[in-house]
C-alpha positions as CSV (number, residue, x, y, z in Angstrom):
1,M,2.4,-33.2,1.4
2,Q,2.6,-34.1,-1.9
3,G,1.9,-37.7,-0.8
4,F,-1.4,-36.2,0.5
5,F,-2.8,-34.6,-2.9
6,K,-1.8,-38.0,-4.7
7,R,-4.0,-39.7,-2.3
8,M,-6.9,-37.3,-2.7
9,K,-6.4,-37.7,-6.5
10,K,-6.7,-41.3,-6.5
11,C,-9.9,-41.0,-3.8
12,S,-11.7,-38.5,-6.0
13,G,-11.1,-40.8,-9.0
14,L,-12.6,-44.0,-6.7
15,L,-15.5,-41.6,-6.1
16,L,-16.2,-40.8,-9.4
17,V,-15.8,-44.1,-10.7
18,G,-18.0,-45.1,-8.0
19,L,-20.8,-42.0,-8.8
20,S,-21.1,-43.2,-12.4
21,V,-21.7,-46.7,-11.1
22,I,-24.0,-45.7,-9.0
23,L,-25.7,-43.2,-11.8
24,L,-25.6,-46.2,-14.2
25,A,-27.2,-48.4,-11.9
26,G,-29.9,-45.6,-11.7
27,C,-30.4,-45.1,-14.8
28,G,-31.0,-49.0,-15.6
29,K,-33.8,-49.0,-12.8
30,K,-35.3,-46.1,-14.8
31,E,-35.2,-48.1,-17.9
32,E,-36.9,-51.2,-16.1
33,V,-39.6,-48.9,-14.6
34,E,-40.4,-47.8,-17.9
35,G,-40.7,-50.7,-19.3
36,K,-43.1,-52.3,-17.1
37,K,-46.9,-52.5,-18.3
38,V,-49.2,-49.8,-17.2
39,N,-51.6,-51.2,-15.1
40,I,-55.5,-50.2,-16.0
41,R,-58.2,-51.3,-13.3
42,L,-61.4,-52.0,-15.4
43,A,-64.5,-52.5,-13.4
44,F,-67.7,-54.5,-14.9
45,W,-70.7,-56.6,-14.6
46,G,-72.5,-59.3,-16.0
47,G,-73.6,-62.6,-15.4
48,V,-71.4,-65.9,-16.0
49,E,-71.5,-66.0,-19.9
50,E,-70.6,-62.1,-20.2
51,K,-68.1,-62.3,-17.4
52,K,-66.1,-65.0,-19.9
53,I,-66.8,-62.8,-22.5
54,I,-65.2,-59.9,-21.4
55,T,-62.2,-62.1,-19.6
56,D,-61.7,-63.9,-22.9
57,I,-61.5,-60.3,-25.0
58,V,-59.1,-58.5,-22.8
59,T,-56.5,-61.6,-22.5
60,D,-56.5,-62.3,-26.3
61,W,-55.8,-58.5,-26.3
62,E,-52.9,-58.4,-24.0
63,V,-51.3,-61.1,-26.1
64,K,-51.2,-58.5,-28.7
65,Q,-49.6,-55.8,-26.8
66,S,-47.0,-55.1,-24.1
67,K,-47.7,-51.9,-22.3
68,I,-51.1,-52.3,-21.0
69,K,-51.9,-55.1,-18.0
70,V,-55.3,-55.0,-17.2
71,E,-56.7,-55.6,-13.7
72,L,-60.3,-56.9,-14.0
73,E,-62.6,-56.4,-11.6
74,H,-65.9,-57.9,-11.1
75,I,-69.0,-57.0,-9.4
76,P,-72.6,-58.2,-8.9
77,V,-75.0,-56.0,-11.2
78,T,-77.1,-55.5,-7.5
79,S,-74.2,-53.7,-6.0
80,Y,-72.1,-52.3,-8.8
81,L,-73.4,-48.6,-8.9
82,D,-72.8,-48.4,-4.7
83,K,-69.6,-50.0,-4.7
84,I,-68.4,-47.9,-8.3
85,L,-69.5,-44.9,-6.4
86,T,-68.1,-45.9,-2.8
87,E,-64.6,-46.3,-4.4
88,I,-64.6,-43.3,-6.4
89,A,-64.9,-41.0,-2.7
90,G,-62.8,-43.1,-1.4
91,R,-60.1,-42.3,-3.9
92,R,-59.8,-46.0,-5.1
93,A,-61.8,-45.2,-8.6
94,P,-60.8,-48.4,-11.2
95,D,-59.5,-46.8,-14.4
96,V,-61.9,-48.0,-16.9
97,I,-66.1,-48.4,-16.5
98,F,-68.5,-50.5,-17.8
99,C,-71.6,-48.2,-17.7
100,D,-75.2,-48.9,-19.3
101,V,-77.3,-46.2,-20.0
102,N,-79.2,-46.3,-17.0
103,A,-75.8,-46.0,-14.4
104,F,-74.5,-43.0,-16.5
105,V,-76.9,-40.9,-15.4
106,P,-75.7,-40.9,-11.6
107,F,-71.7,-40.9,-12.9
108,F,-72.5,-37.8,-15.3
109,Y,-74.2,-35.8,-12.7
110,K,-71.0,-36.5,-10.2
111,N,-68.8,-35.7,-12.4
112,V,-66.8,-39.1,-12.2
113,L,-66.8,-39.2,-16.1
114,L,-63.6,-38.1,-18.1
115,D,-65.1,-36.4,-21.4
116,L,-63.5,-38.7,-24.4
117,T,-64.0,-36.4,-27.2
118,P,-60.4,-35.2,-27.0
119,L,-59.5,-38.7,-27.0
120,I,-62.1,-39.7,-30.2
121,E,-60.7,-36.6,-32.2
122,K,-57.1,-37.6,-31.8
123,D,-57.7,-41.1,-33.3
124,E,-58.0,-40.4,-36.9
125,Q,-59.2,-44.5,-36.9
126,F,-61.8,-44.2,-34.6
127,N,-62.8,-41.2,-34.9
128,V,-64.0,-42.3,-38.8
129,K,-66.1,-45.5,-37.0
130,I,-67.8,-43.8,-34.7
131,K,-69.9,-42.1,-36.8
132,D,-71.0,-45.6,-38.1
133,F,-72.7,-46.2,-33.9
134,F,-76.2,-46.2,-33.9
135,P,-77.1,-42.5,-33.0
136,E,-79.6,-43.4,-30.5
137,V,-77.4,-45.2,-28.2
138,L,-74.3,-42.7,-28.8
139,A,-76.6,-39.5,-27.9
140,R,-77.7,-41.2,-24.6
141,F,-74.2,-41.2,-23.6
142,T,-73.1,-37.7,-25.2
143,R,-74.0,-34.3,-23.3
144,E,-73.9,-31.1,-24.1
145,G,-71.8,-32.4,-27.4
146,K,-69.3,-34.3,-25.3
147,I,-69.0,-38.0,-25.3
148,F,-68.5,-39.5,-22.1
149,C,-69.3,-43.0,-22.9
150,I,-68.2,-45.0,-25.8
151,P,-71.1,-47.5,-26.6
152,R,-70.7,-50.9,-26.9
153,D,-74.1,-52.5,-27.8
154,T,-77.5,-51.5,-27.7
155,A,-80.3,-53.3,-26.3
156,P,-84.3,-52.8,-27.2
157,F,-86.4,-54.7,-25.5
158,A,-88.4,-55.4,-28.3
159,V,-87.2,-59.2,-28.4
160,I,-90.4,-61.8,-28.3
161,Y,-89.1,-65.2,-28.2
162,Y,-91.5,-68.2,-29.4
163,N,-91.3,-71.9,-29.8
164,K,-91.5,-72.6,-33.1
165,D,-92.0,-76.5,-32.8
166,L,-95.0,-75.5,-30.5
167,F,-96.5,-73.5,-33.3
168,D,-96.1,-76.0,-35.9
169,R,-97.6,-78.6,-33.4
170,L,-100.7,-76.2,-33.1
171,K,-100.9,-75.0,-36.2
172,I,-100.8,-71.6,-35.4
173,P,-98.5,-69.6,-38.2
174,Y,-95.2,-67.7,-37.1
175,P,-95.8,-64.2,-35.9
176,T,-94.4,-61.4,-38.3
177,D,-92.8,-58.1,-37.0
178,D,-95.4,-55.9,-38.5
179,W,-98.1,-57.6,-35.9
180,D,-100.2,-55.9,-33.9
181,W,-101.7,-56.1,-30.3
182,D,-104.5,-57.9,-31.8
183,T,-102.7,-60.4,-33.8
184,F,-100.7,-61.0,-30.5
185,L,-103.1,-61.5,-28.1
186,K,-105.3,-64.2,-30.8
187,I,-102.1,-66.0,-30.7
188,A,-101.2,-65.9,-26.8
189,R,-105.1,-67.2,-26.5
190,K,-104.5,-70.0,-28.7
191,L,-101.1,-70.8,-26.9
192,T,-102.7,-70.7,-23.6
193,V,-104.5,-74.3,-22.0
194,D,-105.7,-75.5,-19.0
195,E,-104.9,-79.1,-17.9
196,T,-108.4,-80.4,-19.3
197,G,-107.2,-78.5,-22.6
198,K,-109.4,-75.4,-22.8
199,H,-108.5,-72.5,-24.0
200,P,-109.0,-68.9,-22.1
201,E,-112.3,-68.1,-24.4
202,D,-113.4,-71.7,-23.9
203,K,-116.5,-72.0,-21.2
204,G,-115.2,-73.5,-18.0
205,F,-111.2,-72.9,-18.5
206,N,-110.0,-72.9,-15.3
207,D,-107.2,-70.2,-15.0
208,K,-105.6,-71.8,-11.6
209,K,-104.8,-74.9,-13.4
210,V,-103.0,-73.9,-16.5
211,K,-100.7,-76.0,-18.1
212,R,-99.7,-73.7,-20.5
213,Y,-99.1,-69.8,-20.7
214,G,-99.7,-68.3,-24.0
215,F,-96.8,-64.9,-23.2
216,W,-95.1,-63.5,-20.4
217,C,-93.7,-60.3,-20.4
218,W,-91.8,-57.9,-17.6
219,T,-91.4,-54.7,-19.4
220,W,-94.6,-52.8,-19.5
221,Q,-92.9,-49.5,-20.9
222,N,-93.7,-51.1,-24.3
223,F,-97.5,-51.3,-23.7
224,V,-97.4,-47.5,-22.6
225,Y,-95.0,-46.1,-25.6
226,S,-97.1,-48.5,-28.3
227,N,-100.4,-47.1,-27.4
228,G,-98.9,-43.8,-27.5
229,G,-98.5,-43.3,-23.6
230,K,-95.1,-41.4,-21.9
231,I,-94.0,-41.6,-18.9
232,V,-92.7,-38.0,-18.7
233,D,-93.0,-34.8,-21.0
234,D,-89.5,-34.8,-22.2
235,I,-86.3,-37.8,-21.4
236,N,-83.6,-35.6,-21.5
237,N,-84.8,-32.7,-19.1
238,P,-88.1,-34.8,-17.2
239,T,-90.3,-32.1,-15.6
240,T,-93.3,-33.8,-15.2
241,C,-94.7,-37.2,-14.8
242,L,-97.4,-38.4,-17.6
243,L,-98.6,-42.0,-16.3
244,N,-101.9,-40.6,-15.4
245,Q,-102.9,-40.0,-19.0
246,P,-105.0,-41.8,-20.7
247,E,-102.6,-43.2,-23.3
248,A,-100.9,-44.7,-20.5
249,V,-103.4,-45.8,-18.2
250,E,-105.1,-47.7,-21.6
251,G,-101.7,-49.2,-22.4
252,Y,-101.0,-50.5,-18.7
253,Q,-104.2,-51.8,-18.4
254,F,-103.7,-54.0,-21.5
255,Y,-100.7,-55.3,-19.8
256,V,-102.5,-55.8,-16.9
257,D,-105.3,-57.9,-18.4
258,L,-103.4,-60.5,-19.8
259,M,-102.7,-61.5,-16.3
260,N,-106.2,-60.8,-14.8
261,K,-108.9,-60.6,-17.5
262,Y,-107.6,-62.5,-20.8
263,N,-105.3,-65.2,-18.2
264,V,-102.9,-65.7,-21.2
265,A,-99.9,-64.4,-19.2
266,P,-99.0,-66.0,-15.6
267,S,-99.5,-63.3,-12.5
268,G,-96.2,-62.9,-9.8
269,D,-98.3,-65.3,-7.3
270,A,-98.5,-68.4,-10.5
271,L,-95.1,-67.9,-10.9
272,A,-94.4,-68.3,-7.6
273,N,-96.8,-71.5,-7.3
274,M,-94.8,-72.6,-10.3
275,G,-91.8,-73.1,-9.0
276,I,-89.7,-72.6,-12.1
277,G,-88.2,-70.2,-13.9
278,I,-89.4,-68.1,-17.3
279,D,-86.5,-69.9,-19.3
280,Q,-87.4,-73.4,-17.7
281,M,-90.6,-73.0,-18.4
282,F,-90.3,-71.7,-22.0
283,A,-88.0,-75.1,-22.4
284,M,-90.6,-77.5,-21.4
285,G,-93.2,-75.8,-23.5
286,K,-95.5,-74.4,-20.7
287,L,-94.9,-71.2,-22.3
288,G,-95.6,-70.4,-25.7
289,M,-93.8,-66.6,-26.0
290,Y,-91.9,-64.6,-23.4
291,Q,-90.7,-61.4,-23.9
292,S,-87.3,-59.9,-23.0
293,G,-83.5,-58.5,-24.4
294,I,-81.3,-60.2,-26.8
295,W,-79.0,-61.2,-23.7
296,D,-81.2,-64.5,-23.4
297,T,-79.5,-65.9,-26.3
298,P,-76.5,-68.0,-25.7
299,H,-78.5,-69.1,-22.3
300,L,-81.1,-70.3,-25.1
301,R,-78.1,-71.5,-27.5
302,E,-77.3,-74.4,-25.0
303,M,-80.6,-75.1,-23.1
304,L,-83.0,-75.3,-26.0
305,K,-83.8,-78.5,-27.6
306,C,-86.7,-77.1,-29.7
307,N,-86.9,-74.8,-33.0
308,W,-87.2,-71.7,-31.7
309,D,-86.8,-68.0,-33.0
310,V,-87.8,-64.2,-32.1
311,V,-90.0,-61.7,-32.9
312,M,-90.5,-57.8,-32.5
313,F,-93.3,-56.6,-29.9
314,P,-96.3,-55.9,-31.5
315,K,-97.7,-52.6,-32.7
316,G,-100.0,-50.8,-30.4
317,P,-104.0,-50.5,-31.6
318,K,-103.0,-47.1,-33.6
319,G,-99.5,-48.4,-35.8
320,I,-97.4,-47.0,-33.0
321,R,-94.2,-48.9,-31.7
322,G,-92.0,-48.3,-28.6
323,F,-89.7,-50.1,-26.8
324,A,-88.0,-49.2,-23.5
325,T,-83.9,-50.4,-24.0
326,G,-80.9,-51.0,-22.2
327,G,-77.5,-50.9,-24.1
328,S,-73.8,-50.1,-22.1
329,G,-70.6,-48.9,-23.3
330,Y,-67.3,-48.2,-21.4
331,A,-66.1,-45.0,-19.9
332,I,-62.8,-43.6,-18.6
333,T,-63.2,-42.3,-14.8
334,S,-61.7,-38.6,-14.4
335,A,-59.4,-40.0,-11.5
336,T,-57.5,-41.8,-13.9
337,E,-53.6,-41.2,-14.0
338,H,-53.4,-42.4,-17.3
339,P,-56.1,-41.7,-19.6
340,Q,-54.3,-42.8,-23.0
341,E,-53.9,-46.3,-21.7
342,A,-57.2,-46.4,-20.3
343,W,-58.2,-45.2,-24.3
344,E,-56.6,-48.4,-25.5
345,V,-58.5,-50.3,-23.2
346,V,-61.7,-49.0,-24.1
347,K,-61.4,-49.4,-27.4
348,C,-60.2,-53.0,-27.2
349,L,-63.6,-53.9,-25.3
350,A,-66.1,-51.6,-27.6
351,G,-64.0,-51.1,-30.9
352,D,-64.7,-53.6,-33.8
353,E,-62.8,-56.8,-32.7
354,G,-64.9,-56.3,-28.9
355,Q,-68.3,-55.9,-30.7
356,E,-67.8,-58.7,-33.2
357,K,-66.9,-61.6,-30.5
358,L,-69.7,-60.3,-28.2
359,A,-72.0,-60.3,-31.3
360,D,-70.9,-64.2,-32.3
361,T,-72.1,-65.1,-28.8
362,G,-75.4,-63.7,-29.5
363,L,-75.1,-62.1,-26.0
364,A,-75.9,-58.4,-27.4
365,Q,-76.6,-56.3,-30.6
366,P,-73.4,-54.6,-31.1
367,A,-73.7,-50.4,-31.3
368,N,-71.7,-50.1,-34.5
369,R,-74.3,-50.5,-37.3
370,K,-72.4,-51.7,-40.0
371,I,-71.2,-55.0,-37.3
372,A,-74.9,-55.3,-36.3
373,E,-76.4,-55.8,-40.0
374,G,-73.4,-57.9,-40.7
375,I,-72.3,-61.7,-40.5
376,H,-71.8,-61.4,-36.8
377,F,-75.1,-60.2,-36.1
378,A,-78.0,-59.6,-38.3
379,Q,-76.6,-62.4,-41.0
380,G,-75.5,-65.1,-38.8
381,S,-76.6,-68.3,-39.0
382,A,-76.9,-69.3,-35.5
383,A,-80.2,-68.7,-33.6
384,P,-82.5,-66.6,-33.7
385,L,-82.4,-66.5,-37.3
386,N,-84.3,-63.1,-37.1
387,K,-82.4,-61.2,-34.7
388,G,-81.7,-58.3,-37.7
389,M,-85.1,-57.2,-36.8
390,L,-83.5,-55.2,-33.6
391,N,-81.5,-53.0,-36.4
392,E,-84.9,-52.1,-37.0
393,A,-86.5,-51.8,-33.6
394,V,-83.5,-49.6,-32.4
395,K,-85.7,-46.5,-34.4
396,Y,-87.9,-46.8,-31.7
397,V,-86.6,-47.0,-28.5
398,V,-87.1,-44.6,-25.2
399,Y,-84.8,-44.0,-22.6
400,D,-85.2,-43.8,-18.7
401,P,-85.5,-40.5,-17.8
402,F,-82.7,-38.4,-17.7
403,H,-83.0,-37.1,-14.3
404,I,-80.4,-37.8,-11.3
405,R,-83.8,-38.8,-9.2
406,W,-85.3,-41.3,-11.2
407,R,-84.1,-44.1,-10.0
408,E,-85.4,-43.3,-6.7
409,A,-88.7,-42.3,-7.9
410,Q,-89.1,-46.2,-9.9
411,D,-87.4,-47.9,-6.0
412,K,-89.8,-45.8,-3.7
413,Y,-93.1,-44.9,-5.4
414,I,-93.5,-46.2,-8.8
415,T,-92.6,-50.5,-8.8
416,P,-94.6,-50.5,-5.1
417,K,-97.7,-49.1,-7.0
418,L,-97.4,-51.3,-9.6
419,D,-97.2,-54.5,-8.4
420,L,-100.8,-53.6,-6.3
421,I,-102.3,-52.8,-9.7
422,N,-100.4,-56.0,-11.1
423,S,-102.1,-58.1,-8.2
424,G,-105.8,-56.6,-8.9
425,K,-105.5,-54.6,-5.6
426,I,-106.2,-51.1,-7.3
427,S,-107.1,-49.7,-10.5
428,V,-104.3,-48.9,-13.0
429,E,-106.1,-45.1,-12.6
430,E,-105.8,-45.3,-8.8
431,G,-102.1,-46.5,-8.6
432,F,-101.4,-44.2,-11.4
433,K,-103.0,-41.0,-9.6
434,K,-100.9,-41.6,-6.8
435,I,-97.6,-42.1,-8.4
436,V,-97.6,-39.2,-10.3
437,P,-97.5,-36.0,-7.7
438,R,-95.1,-38.2,-5.8
439,V,-92.6,-38.5,-8.4
440,N,-93.3,-35.0,-9.9
441,I,-92.0,-33.8,-6.2
442,L,-89.0,-35.8,-7.2
443,L,-87.9,-34.5,-10.6
444,Q,-88.2,-30.8,-9.8
445,E,-85.2,-31.9,-7.6
446,K,-81.6,-32.2,-9.0
447,E,-79.9,-33.5,-6.2
C-alpha cells in the first residue's frame, strides 16, 4: 500500500511537471501572438501614379514601425463605391478607406464610418495640426460637430493649363489670375485657328477643320457659379434645384457658346473625330489651354517638352468666382476591430509626411495649409510655377450637394440633358426646365 502511494506521488510530480511545461508553452504561444503585427486593410482608388505614391508611402512607413502590417486593396474608381459598400454589407469591411468629398456622402448616410473625434482629441500632436487644415475641406468631412474623415488633399477645379511657348510664339501675354471671361474669350479666339490659318472671327473660318483649339473644359459648374448662379438652394441641406434661374442659365449658355458659337472649344463629336486625348492635343500644340484639376501635373511633367504653367479659372462678368471642387481623405470603418492601429495608418497617409510626399509629385494640393504654402507645393520650383494660386482658390469652392440621391440625380437627369444641350438639340433654358422638377422630386427623398 505504501508503494502504491509512492507511485501516485511520483505520478503527481510528473503530472505537475508536465502541466507546467504545457502552461509555459502556452505562455510562449501567447507572447508570439501578441508579437505579431496587426493587419490593417486599406482600400483605395487612383491612377498609376497615385497607386505608386500610396504604395511607397505605406512601404516606407512600415519600415519605421513593427506593430502594423498594411494590406493594400486597390479598386478601380468606376467600381470603388459599390464594391466598398458590398464588402461592408458582407461583413468584410476594410479597416481604412480612401474617401473623396462625394463618396463620403453615401458612406456617411449609411452609418459605416467611425467618428474620429475621440481619436483626434486623444492624439495631442495631431489635434494641434488639424487646426492648420483648410477649413473648407475639413467642414465637408464634419457632420454635427463630428469628424469622420481626415483630409489628405483639397482640389479646386480652378486650374487652367496653358502652353507658354505657344503664347510666346503668337505674342499673346500670359493670362493672370485676375482675368475675366472677356479677356479669357479674346485669348481663346487668338489661340484657335483652322487649317488655312484663319481665326474664329475671320471671314471664311472653317469650324469643321480646326487645326488648333483655344480651350477645352469639362467643369461646367464653374460657369454657373462664376456667373452668380447656384445648382441647389443649400449645399448641406438641399431641397430645391436652382438650375432654371437666370444666372445659372446664362452661365451655362456661355459654356455651350464656347463650342457652338465662338468655336474656340471642341465639341464631343470633334474630339471623337480627332481620335486623341486632351493631354495629347495639349502636348502636340493642338490645344492652347484646358481646364482640369492639379492632379494632371505628374503626367504633364513627364510628357511635355514645352514650357507650361497654370492660371486660375477666370472671374465671371460681375467679378464673381466659384469653382466646383474635389478633395479626399481617409476614414475608418465602424466595423474595424483595431481602431487605434487604423488611426495610425490614417495619420501615415494624411499626416505631414504623407501630404508632403504627395505634394512633391505635383499630384495633389495638401489639405494642410502650412504644407500647401511651403516648399513642397506653392514654393516648389517644379512646374507649374503658379500652382500656389490654388491656396487662394480654396476660398471659392462649392461642393456637390450633400444628399444621398445626388449621384442618382446627376446620372439619371442632369447629365443626359446636358449632352442634348451641348450637341445643340435643345436649348439651355429648355433643358434646365426639364431637369429641375425631376431633381426636386429626388431631393425630397432621403433614401
